[in-house]
Each structure stands twice: as structure tokens, then as C-alpha cells.
N, C-alpha and C positions, 0 to 999 in steps of 0.2 A: 753759411757755406757758399763759396763763390760759384758763379755760373760756369766757371771753367773747370769745375771739379771733374766732370765727365766730359771728355773732349771729343772722342770719336768712337764709333761702334759699327760693327758689321757682322753679317752672318755669311758663312762660306760653306761650300761643299767641296771638300778637298782644298785646292788652292784657288777655286773660283769664287769670287765674292758675288753673292746673289743680291744682297741689299746692304746699304750703308747709310750712315748719317753723321754729319758734323756741322757745327756752326762756325768752325774756325778753319784757318788755312795753316799749313805747315808740313814738315817732312814726316810727321808722325804716321801718316798713311803708309809711306815707304818702309819705315821701321816695322810697323805692324805686319806688313806683307812679308818682310824678311823673317820675322819671328814665326809667322804662319807656315812658311815653307820648311822650317826646322822642327815643327811639332811632330812627335811620334803619332802613329795612327792607333790611338787607344782612347777609351772613354775615361778622361781624367781632366784635371785642372792644372793650369800652368800660369806663372807670373814672372815676367821679366822686368827688371828695373833699368832705366836709362835716363840720365840728365833730369832727375827730379820727377820722373813720370813712371807709371807702371803700365805694362802691357799685359792684360789679363785675358786668359783663354779658357774656355770650357768646351771640350770635345765630347760629343755625345751623339750616338746613332748615325754616324757618317757626316755630321755637320759640326762646324766649329763656330763658336760665338766669341766675339772679342769686344773688349772695351779698353780704351786708353784713358787713364785718369791721372790726376796729380797724386804724387806719392803720399801726401798727407791725408788723403781721403780715407784710407784704410781698406783692408781686404774684405771685411765683412760686407761693406756696401757694394764694392765692385763685384764680388761673387754673387751677392743677392741680386744685383742687376742682371748678371748673366743667366741666373736661374729663371728670372722673370721673362727675359726675351726667349729663352729656350722653350719654356712652357707655352708662351704665346705663339711662337713660330711652329712648334709641333702641333698645337691645336689648329692653327690656320692652314698648315700644309701637310698634315699627316696623311692625306689621301694620295700623295705621290707627285704633286705638281713640282715640288722643290727638287725632286730627283732628276728632273729633265730640264729645269730652268737654266737659262743661259746667263752669262755674266751681267750682273746688275739689272736683270730683267724684273726683279721683284722690288726694285727701288720705289716705284710709285705706290705699291701696295703696303710694303712693310717698312719703308723708310720713315714714314710718319709715326709708326708705332715705336720704332727705335727712339725717335725724338721724344715721344710721349713718356716712355719708360725712363729715359735719361732725366727729363725734367722732374718726374715724380720722385726718383731716387735722390736728386739733389735737394728738392724742396722738402722732402720728408726723410732726410738722411738719418735723423735720430730714431725715428720709428722703424725704418728699414733695417738699421743696424741692430736694434733690439730684437726684431723678428728673426734676423739672420742668426743672432747668437742663440736664440731659443731653438731654432731649427737645428743648429749645430749640436746643441746639447741633446735634443731629442734623437738626432742621428747617432750620437755617441751612446746614448742609453739603449737604442735599438740594436746597435752593434754589440754592446755588452750583453744584452739579452739574448741575441742570436748566438753569441759565443757560449753563454751559459746553457742555452738549449742544446747546442751541439755537444757540450760536455755531458749533459744529462742523457742525451741519446746514446753517446758513446758508452757511458756508464751502464745504460740499460742493456746495450748489446753485450757488454761484459757480464752483467747479471744474468742475462738469458743464457749465455754460454755456460756460466757456472751452474745455473739451474739444470741445464741439459746434462752437464757432466755429473752433477749430483744424482740426477735421475738415473743415469746410466750405471753409476756405482750402486745405487739402490737395487736396480734390476739385477745387476751382477751378483749382489749379496743374496738376493732372493733366490736366484738360480743356484747359487752355491748351497744355500740351506736346503733347497728341494733335492739337489743331488746328494747332499749329505744324508737326508732322510731316507732316500731310496737305497743308498749304500748300507745305512744302518739296518733297514728292513731286510735287505739281502743277507747281511751278515747274521742277523737274528735267525732267519730261516735256515741258513747254513748250520748255525750252531745247534738249532733245534733238531735238524736232521741227524747231526753227529750224535747228539745226546740220545735221540730215539734209537739210533743204530746201536750205541753202546748198551742202552737198556735192553734192547732185543737180544743182544749177544749175551748179556748177563742172565737174562731170563732163560735163554736156551741152555746156557751152561748149567744153571741151577736145575733145570728140568733133566738134563743128562745125568747129573749127580744123583738126583732123587730117584730117577728110574734105575740107575745102576744099583743103588742101595736096596731098593725094593726087590729087584731080581735076586740079589744076594740073599735076602731073607727068605724068599720063596724057595730058592735052591736048598737052603738048610733044612727047611721043613719037609 
């Protein structure tokens, strides 16, 4: 891998470059700045191609990380490089110093680290590429797992709703049975009352007949 594979790199806050490094001269710095000014303010990755070179950007946490590389290098290595400097920069300046740093004020501190990461990625390009591919696969698996978990959770919510509805139906059926039993008891009591009244009337009627017959016999005697 040629030494010119990674040509220029910088870290910026908004459009303010805080640290940069390059061992070469050219107009690539101007093109990179023009690309930086067109980036949307979101945490994402971008790549622009121009004249056999790629301008690669990683926006994260209010900072933008950039590397200019030859087109033949491949996105796995350039994006792996951006992830490396993002992690290093966040670790070094997570306390807030970078939030108030002025233009290129971190060159002395972080410029050498940019050079170090550039050299490492060029000299160990095959290793970096393999690691980047593995991380990409892991991220893809994690995304699929997250999607599957979301589906399970959604299904669980639906199951819970169905269980709640089933329980409500069960309660309603139980109430209906209880109400039915109460009605049947009331009807049974009502029927018994009617039967008792009819029996009492029949007994009274029989008594009247018997008494009338007995009086008739008494009168004849």
C-alpha cells in the first residue's frame, strides 16, 4: 500500500478545524473544507469522490472527522480510520476542552495522533480492513437482533392485550353465569310461591266441600 493512500485528515467542530495533518501539499484541503460546509448536521457518514480521491466524513457528537484518501484504498479502511480517530479524540477531549477550542488550537496535541493513526492504517491496511469488516458484520447482527427483539416486544404487547381481553371475557362470562343463577333462584322461588298458593287454594276448596257435606249429613239426622 503506497504512502499516499491516506493524504489528509482533520477534526472539526462545525466548520472550525481544530486539528489536522498531512505530509503532502495540494488543493485537497480546500475541497475538503467545501465538502465540510455542505454536510448536514447529523450523526452519520458521508463519502464524496473527486479526481481519483475520496473525501470521507464521520459526523458524531457535534464533531466531524475527515480523511482524504486515494479512491483505490477502499471504504472499509477509511471508515475504520475515522472510527479510530473519533474514539481517540473523544477519549482525549471528552471533558469539554474541544467544545471551546479555537481554530487549529489542538494541532500540537492531536496532530501527531492523526499522523500516527494514518501511518498505522496504511501499514496494517489488511488487518484494519478485516477488523472493519468484522465490526460491520457485528453491527449488522446487532441491528438484526435489535429488530427481532423489537418484534418480540411488540408481539408480547399484543399477547398481553389479548390476554387482558380474554380475561375480561372470562369475567363477563362469570358475571353472566352468576346473574343467571340468581335469576333462576328467583324464578324457582316465584314458582314455589305460586304452587304453594295453588295448593293452599285447593286445600281450602276441599275443606269447604268437606264441611258442606258434613253439615248436610248433620241436618238430615
